[in-house]
OpenMM code with the backbone's topology and positions (N, CA, C; nanometers):
from openmm import Vec3, app, unit

residues = "MET TYR GLU PRO TYR ALA ARG ARG PHE SER ASN LEU VAL VAL ALA LEU TYR LEU ASP SER TYR PRO LEU VAL ASP ASP ASN THR ARG GLY LYS MET GLU GLU MET LEU LEU THR TRP ARG THR GLY SER PRO MET GLY LYS GLU LEU PHE GLY VAL GLN GLN GLN ILE ALA ILE GLU ARG GLY VAL TRP GLY ALA GLY GLY ASP THR VAL ARG PRO THR LEU SER GLN CYS PHE GLU LYS PHE LEU ASN SER TYR VAL VAL GLU HIS GLU VAL SER PHE TRP PHE TRP THR HIS HIS LYS ILE ALA SER PRO".split()
positions = [
    Vec3(-4.1241, -4.7428, 3.6189),
    Vec3(-4.2375, -4.7810, 3.5386),
    Vec3(-4.1936, -4.8147, 3.3954),
    Vec3(-4.1005, -4.7359, 3.3412),
    Vec3(-4.0537, -4.7602, 3.2048),
    Vec3(-3.9968, -4.9007, 3.1911),
    Vec3(-3.9099, -4.9357, 3.2836),
    Vec3(-3.8460, -5.0672, 3.2799),
    Vec3(-3.9133, -5.1551, 3.3841),
    Vec3(-3.9613, -5.2704, 3.3546),
    Vec3(-3.9463, -5.3506, 3.2334),
    Vec3(-4.0645, -5.3408, 3.1379),
    Vec3(-4.1658, -5.2605, 3.1710),
    Vec3(-4.2911, -5.2662, 3.0954),
    Vec3(-4.2771, -5.2221, 2.9499),
    Vec3(-4.2116, -5.1121, 2.9251),
    Vec3(-4.1980, -5.0644, 2.7866),
    Vec3(-4.1221, -5.1662, 2.7016),
    Vec3(-4.0175, -5.2218, 2.7582),
    Vec3(-3.9384, -5.3211, 2.6833),
    Vec3(-4.0226, -5.4442, 2.6513),
    Vec3(-4.0987, -5.4925, 2.7476),
    Vec3(-4.1807, -5.6125, 2.7256),
    Vec3(-4.2978, -5.5850, 2.6313),
    Vec3(-4.3552, -5.4680, 2.6409),
    Vec3(-4.4697, -5.4325, 2.5578),
    Vec3(-4.4279, -5.4003, 2.4146),
    Vec3(-4.3013, -5.3666, 2.3946),
    Vec3(-4.2546, -5.3256, 2.2615),
    Vec3(-4.2740, -5.4341, 2.1565),
    Vec3(-4.2768, -5.5603, 2.1980),
    Vec3(-4.2979, -5.6692, 2.1024),
    Vec3(-4.4417, -5.6745, 2.0512),
    Vec3(-4.5342, -5.6182, 2.1264),
    Vec3(-4.6763, -5.6256, 2.0923),
    Vec3(-4.7332, -5.4956, 2.0382),
    Vec3(-4.6673, -5.3833, 2.0655),
    Vec3(-4.7285, -5.2525, 2.0448),
    Vec3(-4.7609, -5.2223, 1.8985),
    Vec3(-4.6774, -5.2635, 1.8059),
    Vec3(-4.7021, -5.2322, 1.6646),
    Vec3(-4.8303, -5.3001, 1.6167),
    Vec3(-4.8408, -5.4294, 1.6372),
    Vec3(-4.9604, -5.5021, 1.5921),
    Vec3(-5.0851, -5.4542, 1.6658),
    Vec3(-5.0744, -5.4340, 1.7957),
    Vec3(-5.1893, -5.3893, 1.8737),
    Vec3(-5.2383, -5.2528, 1.8271),
    Vec3(-5.1464, -5.1614, 1.8077),
    Vec3(-5.1830, -5.0261, 1.7649),
    Vec3(-5.2429, -5.0278, 1.6250),
    Vec3(-5.1741, -5.0907, 1.5319),
    Vec3(-5.2190, -5.0885, 1.3922),
    Vec3(-5.3458, -5.1709, 1.3690),
    Vec3(-5.3700, -5.2722, 1.4514),
    Vec3(-5.4951, -5.3473, 1.4414),
    Vec3(-5.6121, -5.2673, 1.4987),
    Vec3(-5.5866, -5.1881, 1.6018),
    Vec3(-5.6917, -5.1104, 1.6681),
    Vec3(-5.7258, -4.9824, 1.5935),
    Vec3(-5.6265, -4.9182, 1.5363),
    Vec3(-5.6421, -4.7862, 1.4755),
    Vec3(-5.7577, -4.7767, 1.3751),
    Vec3(-5.7710, -4.8685, 1.2798),
    Vec3(-5.8807, -4.8539, 1.1822),
    Vec3(-6.0189, -4.8877, 1.2389),
    Vec3(-6.0246, -4.9442, 1.3573),
    Vec3(-6.1521, -4.9882, 1.4134),
    Vec3(-6.2223, -4.8828, 1.4977),
    Vec3(-6.1521, -4.7760, 1.5318),
    Vec3(-6.2079, -4.6775, 1.6245),
    Vec3(-6.2662, -4.5581, 1.5493),
    Vec3(-6.3471, -4.4785, 1.6200),
    Vec3(-6.4068, -4.3596, 1.5585),
    Vec3(-6.3015, -4.2507, 1.5401),
    Vec3(-6.3374, -4.1459, 1.4670),
    Vec3(-6.2428, -4.0391, 1.4327),
    Vec3(-6.1858, -3.9689, 1.5556),
    Vec3(-6.2680, -3.9440, 1.6568),
    Vec3(-6.2201, -3.8776, 1.7772),
    Vec3(-6.1140, -3.9627, 1.8474),
    Vec3(-6.1419, -4.0907, 1.8613),
    Vec3(-6.0455, -4.1817, 1.9249),
    Vec3(-5.9198, -4.1937, 1.8405),
    Vec3(-5.9363, -4.1975, 1.7088),
    Vec3(-5.8207, -4.2046, 1.6190),
    Vec3(-5.7305, -4.0832, 1.6387),
    Vec3(-5.7910, -3.9653, 1.6528),
    Vec3(-5.7130, -3.8443, 1.6788),
    Vec3(-5.6378, -3.8522, 1.8095),
    Vec3(-5.7027, -3.9063, 1.9131),
    Vec3(-5.6358, -3.9225, 2.0436),
    Vec3(-5.5215, -4.0230, 2.0332),
    Vec3(-5.5410, -4.1267, 1.9537),
    Vec3(-5.4341, -4.2246, 1.9342),
    Vec3(-5.3143, -4.1610, 1.8644),
    Vec3(-5.3415, -4.0719, 1.7686),
    Vec3(-5.2324, -4.0024, 1.6996),
    Vec3(-5.1572, -3.9109, 1.7962),
    Vec3(-5.2295, -3.8425, 1.8830),
    Vec3(-5.1639, -3.7586, 1.9841),
    Vec3(-5.0756, -3.8437, 2.0737),
    Vec3(-5.1288, -3.9584, 2.1177),
    Vec3(-5.0528, -4.0485, 2.2038),
    Vec3(-4.9278, -4.0986, 2.1321),
    Vec3(-4.9431, -4.1330, 2.0048),
    Vec3(-4.8294, -4.1819, 1.9262),
    Vec3(-4.7172, -4.0788, 1.9222),
    Vec3(-4.7528, -3.9531, 1.9091),
    Vec3(-4.6504, -3.8483, 1.9063),
    Vec3(-4.5800, -3.8340, 2.0409),
    Vec3(-4.6507, -3.8574, 2.1493),
    Vec3(-4.5827, -3.8505, 2.2800),
    Vec3(-4.4840, -3.9652, 2.2966),
    Vec3(-4.5077, -4.0742, 2.2249),
    Vec3(-4.4160, -4.1879, 2.2330),
    Vec3(-4.2820, -4.1588, 2.1675),
    Vec3(-4.2740, -4.0569, 2.0812),
    Vec3(-4.1464, -4.0225, 2.0161),
    Vec3(-4.0382, -3.9893, 2.1178),
    Vec3(-4.0769, -3.9276, 2.2259),
    Vec3(-3.9792, -3.8858, 2.3279),
    Vec3(-4.0219, -3.9332, 2.4664),
    Vec3(-4.0923, -4.0456, 2.4736),
    Vec3(-4.1517, -4.0907, 2.5990),
    Vec3(-4.0633, -4.1698, 2.6920),
    Vec3(-3.9462, -4.2096, 2.6479),
    Vec3(-3.8590, -4.2854, 2.7372),
    Vec3(-3.7889, -4.1903, 2.8343),
    Vec3(-3.7367, -4.2422, 2.9433),
    Vec3(-3.6657, -4.1559, 3.0385),
    Vec3(-3.5464, -4.0824, 2.9758),
    Vec3(-3.4932, -4.1356, 2.8665),
    Vec3(-3.3811, -4.0712, 2.7987),
    Vec3(-3.4278, -3.9721, 2.6921),
    Vec3(-3.5608, -3.9533, 2.6787),
    Vec3(-3.6135, -3.8621, 2.5782),
    Vec3(-3.6148, -3.9214, 2.4384),
    Vec3(-3.6044, -4.0525, 2.4296),
    Vec3(-3.6054, -4.1228, 2.3003),
    Vec3(-3.7398, -4.1924, 2.2823),
    Vec3(-3.7533, -4.2669, 2.1727),
    Vec3(-3.8767, -4.3393, 2.1441),
    Vec3(-3.9083, -4.4361, 2.2584),
    Vec3(-4.0315, -4.4325, 2.3056),
    Vec3(-4.0720, -4.5106, 2.4217),
    Vec3(-4.0549, -4.6605, 2.4002),
    Vec3(-4.0952, -4.7114, 2.2832),
    Vec3(-4.0905, -4.8545, 2.2584),
    Vec3(-3.9793, -4.8948, 2.1627),
    Vec3(-3.8987, -4.7993, 2.1196),
    Vec3(-3.7891, -4.8260, 2.0285),
    Vec3(-3.8117, -4.7581, 1.8946),
    Vec3(-3.7028, -4.7312, 1.8255),
    Vec3(-3.7089, -4.6601, 1.6977),
    Vec3(-3.7848, -4.7410, 1.5938),
    Vec3(-3.7550, -4.8694, 1.5826),
    Vec3(-3.8196, -4.9520, 1.4799),
    Vec3(-3.9704, -4.9584, 1.5000),
    Vec3(-4.0121, -4.9738, 1.6248),
    Vec3(-4.1547, -4.9803, 1.6544),
    Vec3(-4.2231, -4.8472, 1.6227),
    Vec3(-4.1589, -4.7364, 1.6611),
    Vec3(-4.2159, -4.6039, 1.6354),
    Vec3(-4.2332, -4.5806, 1.4851),
    Vec3(-4.1297, -4.6106, 1.4098),
    Vec3(-4.1357, -4.5913, 1.2644),
    Vec3(-4.2423, -4.6809, 1.2023),
    Vec3(-4.2501, -4.8054, 1.2469),
    Vec3(-4.3489, -4.8985, 1.1912),
    Vec3(-4.4911, -4.8483, 1.2158),
    Vec3(-4.5179, -4.7987, 1.3351),
    Vec3(-4.6521, -4.7492, 1.3651),
    Vec3(-4.6812, -4.6230, 1.2852),
    Vec3(-4.5867, -4.5292, 1.2834),
    Vec3(-4.6086, -4.4038, 1.2105),
    Vec3(-4.6295, -4.4289, 1.0616),
    Vec3(-4.5545, -4.5208, 1.0038),
    Vec3(-4.5745, -4.5538, 0.8623),
    Vec3(-4.7090, -4.6206, 0.8407),
    Vec3(-4.7518, -4.7029, 0.9359),
    Vec3(-4.8823, -4.7662, 0.9260),
    Vec3(-4.9959, -4.6659, 0.9334),
    Vec3(-4.9752, -4.5586, 1.0084),
    Vec3(-5.0788, -4.4570, 1.0255),
    Vec3(-5.0715, -4.3515, 0.9163),
    Vec3(-4.9518, -4.2979, 0.8912),
    Vec3(-4.9369, -4.1826, 0.8017),
    Vec3(-4.8700, -4.2153, 0.6687),
    Vec3(-4.8320, -4.3395, 0.6476),
    Vec3(-4.7651, -4.3757, 0.5237),
    Vec3(-4.6146, -4.3617, 0.5353),
    Vec3(-4.5449, -4.3926, 0.4289),
    Vec3(-4.3987, -4.3943, 0.4290),
    Vec3(-4.3389, -4.2642, 0.3798),
    Vec3(-4.4160, -4.1566, 0.3761),
    Vec3(-4.3685, -4.0303, 0.3208),
    Vec3(-4.2729, -3.9536, 0.4091),
    Vec3(-4.2454, -4.0028, 0.5294),
    Vec3(-4.1521, -3.9329, 0.6170),
    Vec3(-4.2153, -3.8136, 0.6857),
    Vec3(-4.1327, -3.7175, 0.7225),
    Vec3(-4.1781, -3.6015, 0.7996),
    Vec3(-4.2773, -3.5140, 0.7239),
    Vec3(-4.2823, -3.5232, 0.5918),
    Vec3(-4.3753, -3.4387, 0.5174),
    Vec3(-4.5194, -3.4868, 0.5346),
    Vec3(-4.5377, -3.6114, 0.5766),
    Vec3(-4.6716, -3.6671, 0.5888),
    Vec3(-4.7228, -3.6588, 0.7320),
    Vec3(-4.6396, -3.6939, 0.8271),
    Vec3(-4.6876, -3.7004, 0.9650),
    Vec3(-4.6936, -3.5614, 1.0272),
    Vec3(-4.7906, -3.5414, 1.1140),
    Vec3(-4.8059, -3.4093, 1.1752),
    Vec3(-4.6951, -3.3799, 1.2743),
    Vec3(-4.6703, -3.2526, 1.2950),
    Vec3(-4.5717, -3.2115, 1.3946),
    Vec3(-4.6374, -3.2106, 1.5313),
    Vec3(-4.5549, -3.2011, 1.6344),
    Vec3(-4.6088, -3.1927, 1.7698),
    Vec3(-4.6973, -3.0701, 1.7863),
    Vec3(-4.6582, -2.9572, 1.7261),
    Vec3(-4.7384, -2.8360, 1.7402),
    Vec3(-4.8738, -2.8517, 1.6715),
    Vec3(-4.8804, -2.9230, 1.5591),
    Vec3(-5.0084, -2.9464, 1.4934),
    Vec3(-5.0979, -3.0337, 1.5802),
    Vec3(-5.0403, -3.1341, 1.6430),
    Vec3(-5.1193, -3.2209, 1.7306),
    Vec3(-5.1636, -3.1464, 1.8556),
    Vec3(-5.0774, -3.0604, 1.9087),
    Vec3(-5.1159, -2.9813, 2.0250),
    Vec3(-5.2306, -2.8879, 1.9891),
    Vec3(-5.2247, -2.8277, 1.8705),
    Vec3(-5.3318, -2.7383, 1.8264),
    Vec3(-5.4633, -2.8156, 1.8143),
    Vec3(-5.4572, -2.9365, 1.7598),
    Vec3(-5.5758, -3.0209, 1.7471),
    Vec3(-5.6308, -3.0553, 1.8848),
    Vec3(-5.5412, -3.0914, 1.9774),
    Vec3(-5.5822, -3.1228, 2.1140),
    Vec3(-5.6451, -3.0017, 2.1802),
    Vec3(-5.5820, -2.8856, 2.1667),
    Vec3(-5.6317, -2.7642, 2.2292),
    Vec3(-5.7691, -2.7280, 2.1751),
    Vec3(-5.7883, -2.7401, 2.0453),
    Vec3(-5.9192, -2.7116, 1.9863),
    Vec3(-6.0263, -2.8051, 2.0405),
    Vec3(-5.9967, -2.9344, 2.0513),
    Vec3(-6.0964, -3.0283, 2.1035),
    Vec3(-6.1224, -3.0021, 2.2512),
    Vec3(-6.0204, -2.9625, 2.3259),
    Vec3(-6.0350, -2.9293, 2.4681),
    Vec3(-6.1272, -2.8087, 2.4843),
    Vec3(-6.1070, -2.7063, 2.4037),
    Vec3(-6.1887, -2.5851, 2.4112),
    Vec3(-6.3334, -2.6179, 2.3770),
    Vec3(-6.3559, -2.6951, 2.2718),
    Vec3(-6.4920, -2.7308, 2.2317),
    Vec3(-6.5608, -2.8096, 2.3426),
    Vec3(-6.4915, -2.9074, 2.4017),
    Vec3(-6.5509, -2.9866, 2.5092),
    Vec3(-6.5913, -2.8983, 2.6268),
    Vec3(-6.5076, -2.8021, 2.6612),
    Vec3(-6.5385, -2.7143, 2.7740),
    Vec3(-6.6483, -2.6137, 2.7402),
    Vec3(-6.6541, -2.5685, 2.6167),
    Vec3(-6.7638, -2.4802, 2.5763),
    Vec3(-6.8971, -2.5531, 2.5843),
    Vec3(-6.9001, -2.6775, 2.5405),
    Vec3(-7.0234, -2.7567, 2.5483),
    Vec3(-7.0613, -2.7798, 2.6939),
    Vec3(-6.9647, -2.8147, 2.7768),
    Vec3(-6.9929, -2.8348, 2.9192),
    Vec3(-7.0470, -2.7078, 2.9826),
    Vec3(-6.9869, -2.5944, 2.9517),
    Vec3(-7.0319, -2.4667, 3.0062),
    Vec3(-7.1732, -2.4352, 2.9593),
    Vec3(-7.2025, -2.4623, 2.8323),
    Vec3(-7.3368, -2.4377, 2.7787),
    Vec3(-7.4396, -2.5197, 2.8558),
    Vec3(-7.4108, -2.6500, 2.8766),
    Vec3(-7.5047, -2.7339, 2.9506),
    Vec3(-7.5194, -2.6863, 3.0944),
    Vec3(-7.4113, -2.6478, 3.1569),
    Vec3(-7.4149, -2.6003, 3.2947),
    Vec3(-7.5000, -2.4738, 3.3065),
    Vec3(-7.4783, -2.3760, 3.2168),
    Vec3(-7.5545, -2.2510, 3.2248),
    Vec3(-7.7013, -2.2746, 3.1942),
    Vec3(-7.7327, -2.3598, 3.0980),
    Vec3(-7.8727, -2.3863, 3.0667),
    Vec3(-7.9416, -2.4667, 3.1758),
    Vec3(-7.8693, -2.5507, 3.2430),
    Vec3(-7.9258, -2.6240, 3.3555),
    Vec3(-7.9566, -2.5266, 3.4698),
    Vec3(-7.8663, -2.4311, 3.4943),
    Vec3(-7.8870, -2.3325, 3.5992),
    Vec3(-8.0068, -2.2446, 3.5693),
    Vec3(-8.0245, -2.2093, 3.4418),
    Vec3(-8.1370, -2.1248, 3.4014),
    Vec3(-8.2684, -2.2021, 3.4175),
    Vec3(-8.2666, -2.3287, 3.3773),
    Vec3(-8.3873, -2.4108, 3.3816),
    Vec3(-8.4278, -2.4462, 3.5243),
    Vec3(-8.3316, -2.4616, 3.6125),
    Vec3(-8.3626, -2.4964, 3.7524),
    Vec3(-8.2865, -2.4064, 3.8471),
    Vec3(-8.3391, -2.2857, 3.8716),
    Vec3(-8.2674, -2.1888, 3.9558),
    Vec3(-8.2557, -2.2292, 4.0972),
] * unit.nanometer
topology = app.Topology()
chain = topology.addChain("A")
for resn in residues:
    res = topology.addResidue(resn, chain)
    for name in ("N", "CA", "C"):
        topology.addAtom(name, app.Element.getBySymbol(name[0]), res)
């Protein structure tokens, strides 16, 4: 799956990502940031999925040129993901329990 798709898509990914990023809502933007971090080690060799230059260009477009002090770590993104996952499931559980109460 990686080859040939990642190589062919690498020419488009920077513009596509950076053009889309400012147009989406905050929740989607957060998911895009999580996805971007998985691309750091997404290739079969554990390297940048679309290449180092593309990864850096996207990260600078999103987080600025400040380097590692600006962009979030994987653990920070995982914590953000985990928090949103917990909230989504709490809301689902609330609706499920209230539906059961309302219609026994």
